[in-house]
Phi, psi and omega in degrees: 000143176245138178232145180236133174231138184204130167276099190277348178060039174107131178261009180279346180270118180304327179296320178298315180296318180295320179291324176295318178300316179294321179297316179294321179297319183280322188260344176050053176289149176271336180225139179231131173244124180243134174243161185052051177290334179054043180199178180257184183299322181301315180294317181294323180297324176296319178293318179303315180298319180295325182279347181079018176274145189260338183229156178199158167223134188234135168253113183299150175288161174260102189066237178252021181243142174074211183099130181231155176209137172241125181238143178209158183281166182301321185288351178271117179269098186237146178232127178295132180255311180197167178200162175201188175289352183244354183200160166225128183240130178238151165257127181256129179252113182298152178293325180279198182273014181293166181282144174296156180219166186255133174244128185234108173271125191235144175225108180289143181301128181291342179275121184303320183287352179249003187287334177298328177295326177296318181290327176296320177297316179302315181291324180295328185268005175303129184302135177223119356292166184302139172212164180303132188220124175247126181241120185222154177146197178261107184272351180055029180206157177243162181268334178203163180290351172293340179267016180225139172241120181161171184288315185272125178272158178277146180290146181300315184297324180294315179289326182298323178299320177294314181298319180295322179295316178298318180296317180294329179276357180062036181262146175232139178295138182274005180077195182192160165238148183105206183297142178290326184256144183246355181218146176219145177275358175058025176267177183241160176068217183293340180278352182293129181222141171219146186215162174261085183267337184255138182199171173231137182226150177229155177273182186291339176283340185300306181292342176289330180262326179232085188287348180231098180240136182230131178247120180250126174273114184270160179301141179297137180259229181275055183200163175273001177249145173273141172288153173244135175248120180253122177249125182224136176210185186258015179289159182296131180288146180277159180297319181299322181297313181298319181297318182297317180295317180298314182296322180296313181298318180297326182293304187285339180291344180262356183276000000 
C-alpha cells in the first residue's frame, strides 16, 4: 500500500490541484492525507473527484486557516475513528486475514505556545490495546537542531516536549530517502531556513505487521512543504533498513 501526506497550503489554487493530480497519477497512493486545505468539504470533494479517489473525510478550515482531508480509494476498507482540527484517525481493515491497523494523519499546531496541546492529543490517541499504528503529517516541530538549517536554533525545551510525547506513544521515526528537509521559508540570505517538519512514525507493533516500510521525501510542489510518500508491505525488512532506524533513534534520544 502507498500513502501520501502533504501540507498543500490551500486547495484554492488551480496550480496546486493540478500538481497534486499529477503526483497522484504518477505515484498511485491508495490513501492521501492533506493538511492546510484552507477550504470546506465542497472544495475538497471537487478535488477528490479530480483525483479519482472514492471516499473522503474532511475537517473544514476555520476561515482561511487550517483544514484537513483524508481521501482513499474504493479498495481501502477504512472506518473513521476520531478527528479534530489537528488530526484524522482511521482504522484500516486489510482485504486478507491480516490484523486491522491504525492510520493517524496529524497536523501540529503552528503556534509554539499551543503545541503542547498537540502533544497531549497525540498521547491521548495512542491505541489501547496496542495495535499497529502509523502516524504521518506535518508536526510543525523538529526532534533536534540537526533537523534544521538556519541561523536561529530551536530551544531544547521545545524539542524535548515533542520527543517525550513520541516516547510515551512508543513511536519511532521511519526514516526517509530524498531531501533531509521537508519545509523551507523560501527567503534569501541569512533569513533562509529549512527544517524537517514532516515525517512518518510507527509504533513497535508496526514493523511486526509491515516489516518493509519506505518513506520518500518528494520534491516540493506549489507549497513550502514537500509531500511524503509512504510505501508499506509485508516483505522481509532488510538489514540496512533496521540499522538506519536504530541509529536515528539513538541519535535524537541523546539530544
